[in-house]
C-alpha positions in Angstrom: 29.1 -16.3 4.1 29.8 -12.9 4.2 27.1 -10.8 5.3 25.3 -8.5 3.0 26.4 -4.9 2.7 23.9 -2.4 4.3 22.9 0.6 1.9 24.1 2.8 4.5 27.6 1.3 4.5 27.8 2.5 1.0 27.7 6.2 2.3 31.1 7.8 3.5 31.4 9.0 6.9 29.6 12.4 7.3 31.6 15.8 7.0 29.2 18.0 9.1 29.9 21.8 7.9 27.3 23.3 10.2 26.1 21.7 13.5 22.4 20.1 14.0 20.7 22.9 16.0 17.1 22.1 16.2 15.1 18.3 16.8 11.6 18.9 16.1 10.3 15.7 17.8 6.4 16.0 17.6 4.3 13.4 16.0 3.3 13.6 12.3 0.2 15.9 12.1 0.8 18.2 14.8 1.7 21.4 12.5 5.3 19.7 11.5 5.1 21.0 7.6 4.2 24.6 9.1 7.0 24.7 11.6 9.5 23.5 8.7 8.4 26.1 6.5 9.0 28.6 9.7 12.0 27.1 10.2 13.3 27.3 6.5 12.1 31.2 6.8 14.6 31.7 9.9 17.5 30.0 7.8 17.5 26.4 8.9 17.7 23.6 6.6 15.2 21.1 7.5 15.1 17.3 7.2 11.3 16.0 7.1 9.6 13.4 5.3 9.3 15.9 2.5 12.8 16.1 1.7 13.3 12.4 2.2 10.5 11.6 -0.6 12.0 14.3 -2.8 15.1 12.8 -2.7 14.5 9.5 -3.5 17.0 9.5 -6.7 19.6 9.8 -3.9 17.9 6.5 -2.3 16.8 8.7 1.0 13.6 6.6 0.8 15.8 3.4 0.4 18.1 4.6 3.2 15.4 5.1 5.6 13.4 2.0 4.7 16.9 0.0 5.6 17.2 2.1 9.3 13.4 1.8 9.8 13.3 -2.1 9.2 16.2 -2.4 11.7 14.7 -0.2 14.4 11.0 -1.3 14.1 11.4 -4.9 13.1 14.7 -6.1 14.1 15.4 -6.9 10.5 19.3 -6.1 10.3 22.0 -4.2 12.3 20.6 -1.1 14.1 22.2 2.5 12.6 24.1 4.4 15.0 23.8 8.4 15.4 26.7 8.7 13.3 25.3 6.6 10.6 22.0 8.7 10.8 24.4 11.7 10.4 25.7 10.4 6.9 21.9 11.0 5.6 21.4 14.1 7.8 24.8 16.0 7.4 23.7 18.6 5.5 20.8 19.6 7.6 20.6 22.2 10.4 16.9 20.7 12.1 14.9 17.7 11.5 11.5 16.6 12.2 8.6 14.0 11.2 9.2 10.4 10.3 10.9 8.7 9.3 13.5 10.5 12.0 10.9 10.5 14.6 11.9 6.9 15.2 15.0 7.5 16.2 14.5 10.0 19.3 17.4 8.5 21.6 19.8 7.9 18.9 19.4 11.4 17.6 19.4 13.1 20.8 22.5 11.3 21.7 24.2 12.4 18.2 23.2 15.9 18.5 23.5 16.6 22.4 23.6 20.7 21.6 20.7 20.5 19.5 17.5 22.4 21.1 14.3 20.3 21.0 10.9 21.6 20.0 7.7 19.5 20.6 4.7 20.4 18.4 1.7 19.6 20.4 -2.0 19.0 19.7 -4.9 17.8 21.4 -4.9 14.1 21.1 -8.6 14.4 20.0 -7.7 16.5 16.9 -4.7 14.6 16.3 -6.4 11.2 15.9 -9.2 13.0 13.9 -6.2 14.1 11.5 -4.5 10.8 11.3 -7.9 9.2 10.2 -8.2 12.2 7.5 -4.5 11.8 6.2 -2.4 8.6 6.9 -5.3 6.4 6.9 -6.8 7.6 3.8 -3.6 7.5 2.1 -2.9 3.9 3.0 -6.5 2.9 1.8 -5.3 4.4 -1.9 -6.4 1.2 -3.8 -3.7 1.4 -6.6 -1.0 1.7 -3.7 -0.3 -2.2 -3.5 0.1 -2.1 -7.7 2.5 0.9 -6.9 4.6 -0.9 -5.0 4.7 -3.9 -6.8 5.9 -2.0 -10.0 7.8 1.0 -8.3 10.8 -0.5 -6.1 12.7 2.8 -6.4 9.9 5.0 -4.7 6.5 3.5 -4.0 8.0 0.3 -2.4 10.0 2.2 0.6 8.0 5.1 0.8 4.9 3.1 1.6 6.8 1.1 4.1 7.7 4.1 5.8 4.1 5.2 6.0 2.7 1.8 6.7 5.5 0.9 9.2 4.9 4.0 11.1 1.3 3.5 11.6 1.6 -0.4 12.8 3.9 0.6 15.3 1.6 3.4 16.8 -1.3 1.0 16.7 0.3 -2.4 17.7 0.1 -3.8 14.4 -4.0 -3.2 14.1 -4.7 0.2 12.3 -8.3 0.0 13.8 -6.7 0.1 17.5 -7.2 3.9 18.2 -6.6 3.2 21.9 -3.0 2.1 21.3 -2.8 5.0 18.7 -3.5 7.1 21.3 -1.6 5.7 23.8 1.4 5.8 21.6 0.8 9.5 21.4 1.2 10.3 24.7 3.7 7.9 25.5 6.0 9.6 22.9 5.6 13.2 24.4 6.1 11.6 27.9 9.6 10.1 26.6 10.7 13.1 25.0 10.0 15.0 28.1 11.8 12.8 30.3 15.2 12.9 27.9 15.4 16.7 27.4 16.1 19.5 30.1 13.2 21.6 30.3 15.7 24.8 29.4 16.4 23.3 25.9 12.6 21.9 25.2 10.0 24.2 23.8 6.3 22.8 23.5 4.8 24.7 20.6 1.7 24.8 18.7 1.9 26.5 15.5 -1.2 28.9 16.5 1.0 30.3 18.7 3.0 32.0 15.8 6.6 33.4 15.7 7.4 34.9 19.0 7.4 31.9 21.4 9.6 30.0 18.5 11.7 32.8 17.9 12.5 33.9 21.6 13.5 30.1 22.0 15.9 29.8 19.3 17.5 33.2 19.7 16.2 34.6 16.4 14.5 38.0 15.6 10.8 37.4 14.6 10.2 38.2 10.8 8.8 41.3 10.0 5.6 41.3 7.9 5.7 37.7 7.7 2.6 35.7 8.6 3.7 32.4 10.1 3.0 29.4 7.8 -0.2 27.5 7.7 0.2 24.8 5.5 -0.3 21.0 4.9 -4.3 20.3 6.1 -5.3 16.5 5.6 -7.4 16.8 2.4 -4.2 18.6 0.7 -1.8 15.8 2.1 -4.0 12.9 0.7 -4.6 14.9 -2.9 -1.0 15.3 -2.8 -0.3 11.6 -2.4 -2.7 11.0 -5.3 -0.4 13.2 -7.5 2.7 11.7 -6.6 1.3 8.2 -7.9 0.0 10.0 -11.1 3.8 11.2 -11.8 5.2 7.8 -10.9 2.6 6.3 -13.1 3.7 8.6 -16.0 7.5 8.2 -15.2 7.3 4.3 -15.4 4.8 3.9 -18.3 5.1 7.5 -20.1 7.7 5.9 -22.5 5.5 3.1 -23.5 2.5 5.5 -23.8 4.6 7.8 -26.0 5.6 4.5 -28.3 2.1 3.6 -28.5 1.0 7.3 -29.5 4.0 7.2 -32.1 2.6 3.9 -33.6 -0.7 5.3 -33.7 0.1 8.3 -35.5 2.3 6.0 -38.0 -0.6 3.9 -38.6 -2.9 6.8 -39.2 -0.5 8.4 -41.8 -0.2 4.9 -43.6 -3.9 4.9 -43.8 -4.1 8.3 -45.2 -1.6 7.8 -47.7 -3.1 4.6 -49.0 -6.5 6.4 -48.9 -5.6 9.7 -51.1 -2.5 8.4 -53.2 
């Protein structure tokens, strides 16, 4: 029996025009969205979970579902760095999940890229995770969304849940495993990257250390971005649920509304004519 074609195999080899310049390999909830906005202001094109999600029509969430299943669950053939670049070829910087699971592959594929580790006190990080990732995964309607929305919510939910599964040894209540994974991840990146190519950075430090590291001028009259607090992240996911429900069922609601209007007009016609 012929092996099943992987989704990544349907994409052509990459034709990268600009090099990958920045690998931001800090954990989610360490200011990655603020850094994304800052890097964009400095002229980088940044791949982040936000970008993966908004490009769902180009199958980015499904592509990374495939890659992550192979990497974390051993389901299927592992993606190579070149295969990752098929998805990432139009970007000059990356950060956050799902890329975060492919540290070694990315460092090998982009050896000239500079590496940024967004940092955060582990206690503060754990609290932020509990107020964001945990609350998102606890949204009651999500199992229903996964069942009815194989295009977006099924792969997207998998990317969120599989990340937390990995970080907690499969038990979301295991906060010690969560904290240990955080510490081990940072130690691993530090062990792989020469200090001359590594910046450990907290967004509160602002533009100066970031721009110095990247060889960029500090933007004039622009405050360093501060975005994506835990509460707004959870609310955003509730909004995405509503949008996808409307996308899936909106046409049926429109039909029901049309039937209702037609029925009302018919009753009015019979009553007054």
